[in-house]
N, C-alpha and C positions, 0 to 999 in steps of 0.2 A: 310575373314572368322575369326571369334572371335577367341582371345587365351587369357588364362588365365595367367596375369602376378603375381599376387599375390592370393594365394588360402588359405583359412581357414580349419575348421574341414571338413571332408568328410560326405557326405549323411548317409552313415552308422554310423560313430559315433554319428551324431544328431539324428538319428532313435534310437539308444540304450538310450541315454539321455532322450529321449522323454517317452521311455517304462519306466525308472525308476521312471519319474515324474507321470506316469498314476498309478503306484502301489502304490506309498506313497499317492496321493490323494484319491486313492479308499479305502484304509484303514482309512483315517482320517475320509471321509465321512459316511463309516460304524460305526465307532466308535461315530460320533454325532447323527446319526440316531437312534442309540441304547440308548445312555445316555443322549441326548440333552445338557442343559446348563452346566450339570457336565463336560462333555467332553470339551466344550468350554472353559471352566475356565482353565481345565489343560493344553491345549494347549496354549491359551493365556499367562499363565504363563511360560511354556516351551520355547515359541518362542519370546515372548516379554516383560517376566518378568513382567507381567500385570495382577494384580488380584484385582480391586477394589469392593467395596461393591455392586456397580451398574455399569453396563457397560454403560448406558445411561446417559447422561447428563443432569441436571436438567436445567430448565428456568434459575434459577440464576446463576448458573455456567458458563451459555453461555454468560449471559449478563455481568458478571464479567470478563470474557475471552475478550470479545470484546470492552469492555470499556477500558481496561489495554493496549490496543495496540495503538501505536503512530498515530497521526493524518494522517500522511503521508501513513502508512501502509493501514488504512482503505480507504483513497482516491485512492490508487493505486489499490486496490481490487475491489472498485467500478468503476473506470475507466475500469479495464479489464472487468467486469461484464456487463457494458454499452454496449461493443462492442458485446459481446456474445449475449446480449440479442436482440440487434437491428437485428442481422442477424437470429437469431432463430424466431423472430418474423415474420419477412418477409417470411422465409421458411414455418412457420404456416399459413400466409395468402395465400401461394400458394396451401394449401390442402384445397379444396372445396368440399363441398357436390353437389352431382348431382341427376336429377331426371328426367326421361324421359318417354314418351308414346311411346312404341316400337311397339305397334298395338293398334286399337281403343279399349279402355277401358283396357290396361295391362299396369301398372305403374310399373316401375323398378328404382332404385335408391341406392345410397350408402350413408353412413354418416361416418365422421371421430369422432371417440369416445377416449377419451384419456383412457389408461390404468387405472385401480383404485388405484394400490399401486405399487410402485417401490424401490427397495433398491439400492442406490448408493454408490460403493466402490470406494473410493480414497485411492491409494497405500500411503504409508508411508516408513518405512524401514530405509534405508538410508538417503533418502531425504524426506522432508514434500512435497507431490505433490499438492500443493495448487490449483493449476489451473485445475485440474481434477474435484474439487468441481464445478467450473462455468460450465464445460462442461456436467456434468451429473444431478446435483442438480438444476442449474438454468434454465438449457434445459428443464428438466421434468417439473419445475414449469410453462414456458411458454406454454407447451404443454397443461397443465391443470390437471395435476395429482393430486389425491386428498390426497394422503398420500405418502409422500417421506422421506423415511429412510435414513438417510446417516452414513456411518461407514466407520472408519479409525484407523490404528494401531496408539499408542504412538511412540513418536520418542525417544529412550535412555531412556525411563521409565518416560518420562514427556507427558504432553497432548501438542498436535501441535497447539498452540494457533492460527497462522494464517490461518491453514486448516479449524479449526472450526468456524472462524471468517466468512472465505469464504462460508462455509456450511450454517451458518445462514442467512448471507446477500443473499444468493441465493434462500432461501426458502425452506429449510429442515423443517420438521415437527418435526422430532425426529435426535438426533446425539447420535452417539454409539462408543465407543472407543473401537473397536474390528478390528484385521487384519487377513490378510491372508486367507486361505482355511476356517479356522473356521468362518471367517466372512461372507464369501459368504454363506457357510452352514446354518449359523444361520439365515440368511435373507430369504434364499431359502426354508428351511425345516420348520423355525419357531420353538419356544420353549415355554416353560410354560409362560415364562416373556415377549415373544414378538411373535406375529402372523406372519405367513409367508406372504411374498410380491408376487405379480403376476408376477414380472419381476426383475432380477437383472442386472445392468449395471456397466460399468467402467472399466478401463484397470488394468493391474497387471502383476506379474512376471508369469513364467511357470506354477506355482502351480495353483494359481488364475485362469488363463486362462483355466487349465485342469480341475479345479472344476467347473466352468461354463459349459464345455463341458460335463462333466459326469451329471451334474444335469438338463440340458437342455430338456425340454419335460415336467417335473415336475413344472418347472419355465421357463418363458421366458427369453431370454438373448439377449443383443445388438447384439454384435458379439464377435469372439474371438481375444481380444486384448491383445497379449502377450508380450513378450520383445520387446522394440522400435527396428525399422527398419529404414535405411537411403539408400537411393541410390541418388547418384549424376550423372548426365549425362552431361560431359564437352568436350569441344573440345579444339583445341590450343588458342582459345581466354580468356580461364579461367586462374586463376592463381593459384600456388600450395599453398599457404598461406591460400586463402578463402576455397579452397576445403578441405585441411586437417583440418581447423579450424571447418568447417562444418560437417565432418565425426566424429570428435571426440566428437563434441557436443551433438551426440547422443550416441555415444559408451560409454560416461560417465554413461548411464542409469543403466547399468549391465553387466556382465562377459559375458552374453550370446546374446547382442544385435549386430546384424549384421549391417555391414557398406560397403558399396559396391561403387565403382567408376568403371564407363562404360565411357572409352574416346578414342577418334580417335587419342589422341597424345601420344607417347611414350615417350616424354621429359615430358610432364605432369605426366605421370605414375612415372617415376623415381623421380620426384621432389616431387611429393605427398608423396611417401615412405619416402624421406628423411627428408621432413617437417613434418611429423607425429612423426617422431623419435626425430627430435628437440622439438617439443611442448611437447611431453611426458616427457622431462627431467623437465619441469618447472610446467606443469598442476597439480593443487591441486587433481585432482579426477583421476590422472594418474594409480593409483593402481587398478582402474576398468576399464578404458577406454583402457589400453594397454593390459589386458587379451581379452578384447573383440575384439580387432584390431587384436590381434595375432591368436585368434581362429576362428573368425567369420568375419574377414575383408578380402575383395576381390577386385582386380583390374581387369578389362577385357578390353582387346584392340579389337577396332573394327576398320574395315577401312574408315566409313562415317557414316553421321546422320542415314541412313536408316537401316543400321546394328546395330547402336546403340538402334533405336527404337525396332527391333526384340528382341535383348537380354533385354531390359528393360520390354518388355511385358512378357518375361519368367520369371524375378525376380519377378513380381507383387507386388511392394515392399509399405510398410506403407507409408513414406515419399519420396517424388521424387523431387529432386531439378534439374532445368535446367539451366545450364551454357555455352549456345552455340551461335553461330552467327545467329541460326536460330530457336531461342525458339518457336515461333508460329507454328513450323511445328510438335513439340512435343504435345503443347496444342491441336492441331487439329487432330491429329493421336493417341495418346497414349489412351487406355482403360483400363489398368489394373494397378491401383494406389489408395492408400487412399486419398492421398492430394499431389497436386501439387504446387511446389514453383518455380514461373518462374522468372530469371534473378537475378543478383546480388544483387540488393536492397532488396531482401525478403531473408527469410532463415525458417528453420524449428522451430528455437526458437519463432519467431515472431506466428507463427501457433500455438506452445505449450502452450504459455503464454497470449496472448493478442490482436492479430489482430481480432479475432472476428469468425472465423470458428472452429467447433470442433476437438479436438486434439484426441479423442478416434477413433482409426482406424483400419483398418483391417491388419492383420499380417499372416505370414505364409502361404503365397498364397493366402489368402482369398479375396484379391482384385479382384481376378478374377471373383467373383460372388457378392459381395456386396460392399457397400459403408460404411462410417464411422457412428458414432452416430450423430444423428440430430434430431429434434425435432419431425419428422416423425417416428422415432423409438418408440416413446411414444404413438403412435396413431393408433387405431384398424379401418381400413376401412372396415366397415361391410355393408352388403346388405341388401334390403328389395324388397319386391314385393307384389303388391296390384292388384287384378283384380276386374274392377268396375261393369261389366255388366254380366248378365247372357249368352249373346251371346258369349262373349268373353271367360268366363269360359267354355263352352261347346264345343267350337272351339279349344281351346288349349286343353283340356281333351281328345278329339278324337284323335290327334296326339300323345298324351301322352301315351294314351292307347295301341296304335300299337307299339309305340315304348319300352314299357315296355314288351310287348309280344316278342318281338325279343329278349329281354334280360333275358326272363324267370322269371322276377320278378313280380309275381302275385299279391302278397300285394300292390306293387305299382300300378300296373294295377286297382285293385280295387278303389285305391283313385281317380284315373282318370275316370272310370266308374261311381263312385257315382255321380261326377259333371256333367259328362253327362247327366245321367238319371235325376237328380234333377233340372239341368237349362237348358238341351236342349231341352225339350218339350216347353219350354215357348219362346224360341228364334229362334229354327230353322224352 
């Protein structure tokens, strides 16, 4: 039976925190709906100390910023984007249009059509989340989106140059320097200076995720990608240094980032706790990671791999690392995760930054029902129907007429009856 070796905040405390976030975001969205760009400016100045003449960067500004970066930086960005592009192109090729004749003269099919306009949010704040530009902007470009808006906050009152370059190289048609809830609302609702987009994508903090949740329906979203989560499933074969390093590697994202270890080894549980304490003494981002580990860190002891699987499925984590003697057992049987990192030679940082899979992934149990951002999220699979013969239309119409009668949909029935009357005499 699983036992909790180390526990963070209770479910009740987390629920209360979520409720506060919802209230704050609701008030911000109402203000932006009412006052538009004026409210966005006030919020940008309040939260980011950023109030430029124009939030949108000009082509000259983008070119100046990109050309000012070292050649090594540009080469590194291009390498990372090449990996993301390769995998996205393979995924796009797997999405095929279909057409089939289900009955003589009845043609059904579907087409895969890119969304027309997308707003890609790239988080900033404490860290310039450069890689998020690859994951959203570049992937939307591979999908064939016609209008790609990219938005990111300033970093300490300055332009995030590497992020801007990544957005530009990834294929953004417009780049705006706006962050937080106000950026999401601005893209989703539109303002006098910027038409609304059809879909908003990208990760962010709890406020950004909540803004997407509240705006969903008025605008499409990819998924609710909130504060980063990591789960490590390990047994006695894993070492505490690697486990601790990889837990803290995600805990540094923010003070509400959950980091969980499920292990069959009590020794590893004890050593990992001690190793985390040791690493926090020298970790440059310990001011954030220590809070995340204290409040949201968890260690769960289980008897064997089978019980570890049961507990991992319940956690349904965004990032899951497997460090065991039977990694394939988890690859073959796990169903609830955003992305799986198998064996000691890989880690979440590889997926976050460069290896090629998308790092915008489901959080807060959403892995139970969705995967992460990928090229298919930017594609609408839409159906079409065509009836080629009078005989086929009359035959389908007779069935349709009776089925509509059963449901008392008499105007629907009239549609079918019209075709039977018009085409039936010729064919029956």
